[in-house]
C-alpha positions in Angstrom: 129.9 206.5 43.4 129.2 204.3 46.4 130.9 201.5 44.6 134.2 203.6 44.2 134.0 204.6 47.8 133.7 201.1 49.0 136.5 199.9 47.0 138.9 202.6 48.4 138.0 201.6 52.0 138.5 197.9 51.3 141.8 198.5 49.8 142.9 201.0 52.4 141.9 198.8 55.5 142.9 195.6 53.9 144.6 193.2 56.4 146.4 191.1 53.7 149.4 193.3 53.8 149.7 193.4 57.6 149.2 189.6 58.0 151.8 188.8 55.4 154.2 190.9 57.2 154.1 188.7 60.4 153.5 185.4 58.7 156.2 182.9 59.0 157.7 181.9 55.6 158.8 178.4 54.8 162.3 177.8 53.4 162.4 176.8 49.7 165.1 174.3 50.4 163.7 170.9 50.9 166.4 169.6 53.5 165.9 172.9 55.4 162.1 172.3 55.6 162.5 168.8 56.9 165.1 170.0 59.5 162.8 172.7 60.7 160.0 170.3 60.9 162.0 167.8 63.0 163.2 170.6 65.2 159.6 171.6 65.7 158.4 168.0 66.6 161.5 167.7 69.0 160.4 171.0 70.8 156.9 169.7 71.3 158.3 166.5 72.6 160.5 168.4 75.1 157.7 170.6 76.1 155.4 167.6 76.8 158.0 165.8 78.8 158.8 168.8 80.8 155.0 169.1 81.6 154.7 165.7 82.6 157.7 165.8 84.9 156.4 169.1 86.6 153.0 167.6 87.1 154.3 164.5 88.7 156.6 166.5 90.9 153.6 168.6 92.1 151.5 165.5 92.7 154.4 163.9 94.7 155.0 167.0 96.6 151.4 167.3 97.7 151.3 163.7 98.9 154.6 164.1 100.8 153.2 167.3 102.5 150.0 165.6 103.4 152.0 162.6 104.9 154.1 165.0 106.9 151.2 166.8 108.4 149.8 163.6 109.5 153.0 162.2 110.9 152.6 163.2 114.5 148.9 162.8 115.0 147.6 159.6 116.3 145.4 157.4 114.0 141.8 157.4 115.2 139.2 155.0 114.0 136.0 156.4 113.0 133.2 155.3 115.6 129.6 154.7 114.9 128.3 156.0 118.1 125.9 158.9 118.0 125.7 161.2 121.2 122.4 162.9 121.9 119.4 163.3 124.2 116.5 161.0 124.1 113.1 161.3 125.8 110.8 158.3 126.2 107.4 159.0 124.8 104.5 157.6 126.8 101.4 156.4 125.1 98.7 159.1 124.9 101.3 162.0 124.9 101.5 164.3 121.9 104.6 163.7 119.9 105.3 167.4 119.2 105.1 170.2 121.8 
């Protein structure tokens, strides 16, 4: 009895029919298959080129904005001077207070 019940659930909730409904079908004609393959490869190439162009434009725009922000500011050279307070420690004095 459990075997019969399991088979009915399996056939009732099988996803084979649902996936076949949305699966793309390949055309039977060989020239049409080749044409659709070439169209797919061209579409991938176009998307790749568009992505590279957009990425390059974003990088160039970021560099341009950075250059324009620094345009009016004077260039400063980093100095190696450290400002601070110093105390001379005499011999015999404790180092820590």
